[in-house]
C-alpha positions as CSV (number, residue, x, y, z in Angstrom):
1,M,29.4,19.7,-0.1
2,E,31.5,18.9,-3.0
3,K,31.6,20.8,-6.4
4,T,30.5,18.5,-9.3
5,N,31.5,18.9,-12.7
6,P,28.6,19.3,-15.3
7,E,30.9,18.4,-18.0
8,K,31.1,14.8,-16.4
9,L,28.6,12.4,-17.5
10,I,28.3,11.4,-13.7
11,H,27.1,14.6,-12.9
12,Q,24.4,14.9,-15.8
13,K,20.7,14.8,-15.7
14,R,19.9,11.9,-18.1
15,F,16.6,9.7,-19.2
16,F,16.1,6.5,-17.4
17,Y,13.6,3.5,-18.3
18,F,12.8,1.1,-15.5
19,I,11.8,-2.2,-16.7
20,T,8.8,-3.3,-14.3
21,P,6.6,-6.2,-14.3
22,L,3.7,-5.7,-16.5
23,G,1.0,-4.3,-14.7
24,L,2.7,-3.4,-11.5
25,E,4.3,0.0,-12.9
26,R,2.2,1.9,-10.3
27,V,3.7,-0.1,-7.6
28,V,6.9,-0.2,-8.8
29,Q,6.6,3.9,-9.2
30,L,6.3,3.6,-5.1
31,E,9.5,2.2,-4.6
32,I,11.3,4.4,-7.1
33,E,9.7,7.7,-5.7
34,E,10.2,6.7,-2.1
35,K,14.0,5.9,-2.5
36,L,14.6,8.8,-5.1
37,L,13.2,11.4,-2.3
38,L,15.5,9.4,0.6
39,I,18.4,11.1,-1.1
40,K,17.0,14.1,-1.9
41,A,17.5,13.5,-5.5
42,D,16.1,16.0,-8.3
43,Y,13.9,14.0,-10.7
44,K,10.9,14.0,-13.0
45,I,8.6,11.2,-14.0
46,H,8.1,11.5,-17.6
47,E,5.9,8.9,-18.4
48,I,4.5,5.6,-17.6
49,S,3.5,2.4,-20.0
50,P,3.2,-0.9,-19.8
51,G,6.1,-2.5,-18.5
52,G,8.2,0.4,-17.7
53,I,8.5,4.1,-16.0
54,E,10.9,6.6,-18.1
55,L,12.1,9.1,-15.8
56,S,15.0,12.1,-15.7
57,A,17.7,12.1,-12.7
58,T,21.1,12.5,-12.2
59,V,23.2,9.8,-13.3
60,A,24.9,9.3,-10.1
61,D,21.5,9.2,-8.3
62,I,20.6,6.5,-10.4
63,L,23.8,4.5,-10.1
64,Q,24.2,4.6,-6.2
65,L,20.4,3.3,-5.9
66,I,20.5,0.5,-8.4
67,P,21.6,-2.1,-5.8
68,Y,18.5,-0.7,-3.4
69,F,15.5,-1.5,-6.0
70,R,13.9,-4.8,-5.4
71,G,10.7,-4.4,-7.3
72,V,12.6,-3.3,-10.5
73,T,13.3,-5.6,-13.3
74,R,15.9,-4.0,-15.2
75,I,17.3,0.1,-15.7
76,L,18.2,1.5,-18.9
77,M,19.8,4.7,-19.7
78,R,18.6,6.4,-23.0
79,L,21.6,7.1,-25.0
80,G,22.2,10.6,-26.9
81,N,21.3,14.2,-25.8
82,E,23.0,16.1,-28.7
83,A,21.1,16.9,-32.1
84,S,23.7,15.3,-34.2
85,L,24.5,12.4,-32.1
86,N,21.2,12.1,-30.8
87,L,20.0,8.1,-30.3
88,Y,16.8,9.1,-28.4
89,K,13.3,9.4,-30.0
90,T,14.8,10.4,-33.1
91,T,13.3,9.3,-36.6
92,V,14.9,6.9,-38.8
93,R,13.4,5.6,-42.1
94,D,15.9,3.6,-43.7
95,L,19.2,1.2,-43.1
96,P,22.0,4.0,-44.4
97,K,20.5,6.8,-42.3
98,L,20.5,4.4,-39.4
99,F,24.1,3.3,-40.2
100,Q,25.1,6.8,-40.4
101,K,23.6,8.0,-37.3
102,V,25.2,4.8,-35.4
103,S,28.4,5.3,-37.1
104,K,28.9,9.0,-35.8
105,F,27.7,8.5,-31.7
106,H,30.6,8.3,-29.1
107,W,30.6,4.3,-28.7
108,N,33.7,4.8,-26.7
109,D,32.3,6.4,-23.8
110,Y,30.4,3.1,-23.1
111,L,31.9,0.0,-25.2
112,N,35.5,-1.2,-24.6
113,G,36.1,-1.7,-28.3
114,D,33.3,-4.5,-28.3
115,V,30.3,-5.0,-30.3
116,P,27.4,-5.4,-27.8
117,E,24.5,-7.6,-27.8
118,Y,20.9,-6.6,-28.6
119,V,17.6,-6.4,-27.8
120,I,15.3,-5.3,-30.8
121,S,11.6,-4.4,-31.1
122,A,10.0,-2.6,-33.7
123,K,6.4,-1.7,-34.4
124,S,4.7,0.5,-36.7
125,S,8.0,1.3,-38.6
126,R,9.4,1.2,-42.1
127,L,12.5,-0.6,-40.3
128,F,11.3,-4.1,-38.9
129,D,13.7,-6.8,-39.6
130,S,15.5,-7.1,-36.3
131,R,18.4,-8.9,-38.1
132,K,19.1,-6.0,-40.5
133,I,18.8,-3.2,-37.7
134,E,21.1,-5.6,-35.8
135,K,23.7,-5.4,-38.6
136,S,23.5,-1.8,-39.3
137,F,24.3,-1.2,-35.9
138,S,27.1,-3.5,-35.4
139,D,28.4,-2.3,-38.8
140,G,28.3,1.4,-37.4
141,I,29.6,0.6,-34.4
142,L,32.7,-0.9,-35.7
143,R,32.9,1.9,-38.4
144,H,33.3,4.3,-35.3
145,F,35.7,2.1,-33.7
146,Q,37.8,2.3,-37.1
147,M,37.9,6.1,-37.1
148,R,38.5,6.5,-33.4
149,P,40.4,3.1,-31.9
150,P,39.6,2.4,-28.6
151,K,42.3,3.0,-25.7
152,A,44.7,-0.2,-25.7
153,I,43.7,-0.6,-22.2
154,Y,40.1,-1.0,-22.8
155,L,40.8,-3.4,-25.9
156,K,42.9,-5.7,-23.8
157,R,40.3,-6.4,-21.4
158,K,37.3,-6.6,-23.4
159,D,37.1,-10.2,-23.9
160,Q,37.4,-10.6,-20.0
161,L,34.2,-8.2,-19.2
162,P,30.2,-9.3,-19.9
163,K,29.0,-8.1,-22.9
164,T,27.4,-4.8,-22.8
165,T,23.4,-4.7,-24.1
166,L,21.5,-2.1,-26.4
167,Y,18.0,-1.9,-26.0
168,V,17.0,-0.6,-29.6
169,R,13.1,0.2,-30.1
170,F,11.4,1.4,-33.2
171,Q,7.8,2.8,-32.9
172,D,6.1,4.8,-35.6
173,D,9.5,5.2,-37.2
174,M,10.9,7.0,-34.2
175,M,14.0,5.4,-32.7
176,T,15.2,5.2,-29.0
177,V,18.1,3.4,-28.3
178,S,19.1,2.3,-24.5
179,L,22.1,1.1,-22.6
180,D,21.4,-1.7,-19.8
181,L,23.1,-0.7,-16.6
182,C,22.4,-3.6,-14.5
183,G,23.6,-7.0,-16.4
184,E,21.2,-9.5,-14.9
185,R,18.0,-8.9,-13.9
186,L,17.5,-7.1,-10.6
187,D,14.9,-9.7,-9.8
188,R,17.6,-12.7,-10.0
189,R,18.7,-12.0,-6.3
190,K,21.2,-14.8,-6.3
191,E,20.7,-15.3,-2.9
192,K,17.9,-18.7,-3.0
193,L,20.2,-21.8,-2.7
194,M,17.6,-24.4,-3.6
195,T,14.4,-23.7,-5.9
196,T,10.9,-25.6,-6.5
197,D,8.5,-26.2,-9.3
198,A,6.9,-22.5,-10.7
199,P,8.5,-20.3,-7.8
200,I,7.2,-16.9,-7.6
201,R,9.7,-14.2,-8.9
202,E,11.4,-12.1,-6.3
203,S,10.2,-8.9,-7.6
204,I,6.5,-9.9,-7.7
205,A,7.1,-11.1,-4.1
206,H,8.4,-7.9,-3.3
207,N,5.7,-5.6,-5.4
208,M,2.9,-8.2,-3.2
209,L,4.7,-6.9,-0.1
210,R,4.5,-3.4,-0.9
211,I,0.7,-3.7,-1.8
212,L,0.2,-5.5,1.7
213,G,2.3,-2.2,3.3
214,K,-0.8,0.2,2.5
215,H,-3.0,-1.6,4.4
216,L,-1.1,-2.2,7.6
217,E,-1.4,0.0,11.0
218,T,1.9,1.9,11.8
219,N,1.2,1.0,15.5
220,K,0.7,-2.9,14.9
221,S,3.4,-5.6,15.0
222,Y,2.3,-8.3,13.0
223,R,2.7,-12.3,12.0
224,L,3.2,-12.9,8.2
225,L,1.8,-16.4,7.2
226,D,2.5,-18.2,3.7
227,P,0.3,-21.4,3.9
228,F,1.8,-22.3,0.3
229,L,5.3,-21.8,1.5
230,G,7.4,-23.1,-2.0
231,S,10.6,-22.6,-1.6
232,G,10.2,-19.5,1.0
233,T,10.6,-16.5,-1.3
234,I,7.5,-14.7,0.0
235,L,9.3,-15.0,3.2
236,K,12.8,-14.2,2.4
237,E,11.6,-10.9,0.3
238,A,9.6,-9.7,3.9
239,I,12.4,-10.0,5.9
240,H,14.9,-8.1,3.5
241,F,12.1,-5.9,2.3
242,D,14.0,-2.7,1.9
243,D,17.9,-4.1,2.1
244,W,20.1,-3.3,-0.8
245,L,20.8,-6.5,-2.9
246,S,24.1,-7.5,-1.4
247,V,25.0,-10.5,-3.0
248,R,24.6,-9.1,-6.2
249,A,26.3,-5.9,-5.8
250,N,29.3,-7.5,-4.0
251,E,30.1,-10.4,-6.2
252,H,29.4,-8.9,-9.6
253,R,30.3,-5.8,-11.1
254,F,27.4,-3.8,-12.8
255,P,27.8,-2.8,-16.3
256,F,28.2,0.6,-15.7
257,E,31.4,0.2,-13.4
258,T,32.9,-0.9,-16.7
259,F,31.9,2.0,-19.1
260,P,35.0,4.0,-20.1
261,I,33.3,7.2,-19.5
262,L,31.8,6.4,-15.8
263,E,34.5,4.0,-14.5
264,K,37.0,6.4,-12.8
265,D,34.2,9.1,-11.9
266,Y,31.7,6.6,-10.2
267,I,34.8,5.3,-7.9
268,D,35.6,8.9,-7.1
269,Y,32.0,9.7,-6.4
270,Q,32.0,6.8,-4.0
271,K,34.8,8.5,-2.0
272,T,32.6,11.9,-1.6
273,E,30.9,13.2,1.6
274,I,27.4,13.0,-0.7
275,F,27.8,9.7,-1.2
276,N,28.4,8.8,2.2
277,E,25.5,10.5,3.7
278,R,23.1,8.8,1.3
279,Q,24.4,5.4,2.0
280,I,23.4,6.2,5.5
281,L,19.9,7.6,4.4
282,L,19.7,4.3,2.6
283,G,20.7,2.4,5.4
284,N,17.5,3.5,7.4
285,K,15.5,0.6,6.3
286,K,11.6,1.2,5.8
287,S,9.7,-1.9,7.9
288,L,6.5,-3.5,7.4
289,A,6.2,-4.1,11.1
290,L,6.4,-7.7,10.7
291,T,8.0,-9.6,13.5
292,H,7.1,-13.4,13.1
293,F,7.2,-15.5,10.0
294,L,5.5,-18.7,9.7
295,G,5.5,-21.1,6.2
296,F,3.3,-24.1,5.4
297,D,3.8,-26.3,2.7
298,I,2.6,-29.9,2.3
299,D,5.8,-30.7,0.1
300,E,9.0,-31.9,2.1
301,L,11.0,-30.8,-0.7
302,A,9.6,-27.4,-0.7
303,L,10.3,-27.3,3.2
304,K,13.8,-28.7,2.3
305,A,14.1,-25.6,0.0
306,A,13.0,-23.0,2.3
307,R,14.6,-24.3,5.1
308,L,17.7,-23.7,3.2
309,N,17.0,-20.3,1.6
310,L,16.1,-19.2,4.9
311,E,18.7,-20.8,7.3
312,G,20.9,-17.7,7.4
313,E,17.9,-15.6,8.6
314,I,17.0,-18.5,11.2
315,K,20.4,-18.4,12.4
316,T,20.5,-14.6,13.1
317,G,17.4,-15.3,15.4
318,I,14.6,-13.9,13.6
319,K,11.4,-15.7,14.5
320,I,10.9,-17.8,11.8
321,Q,8.5,-21.4,11.6
322,L,8.4,-23.5,9.0
323,K,6.1,-26.7,9.1
324,K,4.8,-29.5,7.1
325,Q,1.2,-28.5,7.3
326,D,-2.3,-28.9,5.1
327,L,-3.9,-25.8,5.3
328,F,-7.2,-27.2,5.4
329,E,-6.3,-29.9,8.3
330,L,-5.4,-27.0,10.5
331,K,-8.0,-26.1,13.1
332,T,-6.6,-23.1,15.0
333,L,-3.1,-21.2,14.5
334,E,-1.0,-21.2,17.6
335,D,0.3,-18.0,19.2
336,N,-2.1,-15.2,18.6
337,T,-0.1,-12.6,20.4
338,F,0.4,-10.9,16.7
339,P,-2.5,-10.4,14.7
340,T,-1.6,-12.8,11.5
341,I,-1.7,-11.6,8.0
342,V,-1.4,-13.6,4.7
343,V,0.4,-12.9,1.6
344,T,0.6,-16.0,-0.5
345,N,0.6,-17.0,-4.2
346,P,-1.8,-20.5,-4.3
347,P,-1.1,-23.1,-6.9
348,Y,-3.3,-22.7,-9.6
349,G,-4.2,-25.2,-12.6
350,E,-2.0,-24.0,-15.6
351,R,0.8,-23.1,-13.2
352,L,1.0,-26.1,-11.2
353,L,-1.7,-28.6,-10.3
354,K,-3.8,-29.5,-13.4
355,D,-6.4,-31.3,-10.6
356,I,-7.1,-28.4,-8.5
357,P,-10.9,-27.8,-7.7
358,N,-12.5,-24.9,-9.4
359,D,-13.1,-23.0,-6.2
360,F,-9.9,-24.1,-4.6
361,L,-9.3,-19.9,-3.9
362,K,-12.7,-19.3,-2.6
363,Q,-11.9,-22.4,0.2
364,T,-8.5,-21.1,0.8
365,I,-9.8,-17.6,1.5
366,E,-12.5,-19.0,3.7
367,K,-10.2,-20.9,5.6
368,L,-7.8,-18.3,6.4
369,E,-10.5,-16.0,7.5
370,Q,-11.7,-18.8,9.9
371,L,-8.6,-18.9,11.0
372,G,-8.3,-15.3,12.1
373,C,-6.3,-14.0,9.4
374,E,-6.9,-10.4,9.1
375,I,-5.5,-9.1,6.3
376,L,-5.1,-11.6,2.8
377,V,-2.9,-10.7,-0.2
378,L,-3.2,-13.3,-2.5
379,V,-2.4,-13.7,-6.3
380,S,-3.9,-16.0,-8.5
381,L,-5.7,-16.3,-12.3
382,K,-7.6,-13.4,-13.3
383,E,-10.5,-15.8,-14.1
384,Q,-10.8,-17.1,-10.5
385,T,-9.6,-14.1,-8.5
386,K,-12.9,-12.1,-10.2
387,K,-15.5,-14.4,-8.5
388,I,-14.1,-13.3,-5.3
389,S,-16.0,-9.6,-4.3
390,K,-16.7,-10.2,-0.4
391,N,-14.1,-7.7,2.0
392,V,-12.1,-7.1,-1.4
393,V,-10.4,-3.6,-0.9
394,E,-7.8,-3.6,-3.9
395,R,-7.3,-5.3,-6.9
396,I,-4.2,-5.1,-9.2
397,S,-4.0,-6.8,-12.6
398,F,-0.7,-8.0,-14.1
399,S,0.8,-10.6,-16.3
400,N,3.0,-13.4,-14.5
401,G,4.9,-15.6,-16.9
402,G,2.5,-14.7,-19.5
403,L,-0.6,-15.7,-17.6
404,D,-3.4,-13.2,-16.7
405,V,-3.2,-12.7,-13.1
406,E,-4.8,-10.5,-10.2
407,C,-3.5,-9.7,-6.9
408,I,-6.4,-9.0,-4.3
409,V,-6.2,-7.5,-0.9
410,I,-9.3,-8.8,1.6
411,K,-9.6,-7.1,4.8
412,K,-12.2,-8.4,7.2
């Protein structure tokens, strides 16, 4: 195994914050730990809070895994681990002190001579005006560049690179500053060519499938049905359940790849034996034992979108059947060679249909059970799911686009 240089950031342990769909933190934790354990990473989870998970791990471990996380929204790296330069959980109560702390930090390690974009939140703190906080940060960073000018090679390219984003959080006068490693959200796969109204977010679809995985028997093969297909997000996520985000990773550089302190070292790390060994381990994909995929929709436009989005998968020979079909007019499911399970996000009033019956979810469940479906994983408004109790074996409440929803698992 290659020797590592502890002076280089890529070999150091740092704190990271994984942003998750609100309410699905424990589900995302399963994916994070599964992948960290797969590459034998040394890590520790420190806190699980609403909307995120904080952990410590080696920088190289996290960077290598970024293209493989599917249920995560974004990954941030906490900044500052030296007492005099600390921007992580440090008390700041006034703007002059904020400017002083910011101006002393070694921004040339992470920025190419540019002022970043900001996401600022403040709660129960003396500093609460986001505009004043942003100005102090920008003034401090510019002051740092005046004292320690960036290298010409970085200044020359800064206008061609996407803006780096800093996440600044004040809570009870305690400041934490984090650096975005991902750029675009990880749930924006850039794999769908066409969408429909009110599509389910890819990360939520993945987490629904991860919830399903706990209830499948390992010695069985299953057919997956989505009776409210839409643009095919759930089927596509199921097919690519453990694939890396190839389009996202190949077509766009992640921001961390342009950090001066990491750029060369990450390229060198990719040439090492341990990187290649881990790539092989990550190539051993986890399967949900889904062998056939079936999708219904009554909307021709939705079917057109799904066919376009799943065209590549169909061409590779994956058994996918997409039909214009009203679930409630169906008498029986064709070909019951494999047990059928359902993962779906039915339409609901505030989200898509205003004239939908109050008992629509109940009718849907009864129809799917009548058709012999063995396991149902459904997401709907919590005010509707709380009315369902028969055969429910798991409930997880979360926020979907600001709506209070719940994922329920029903087993016969």
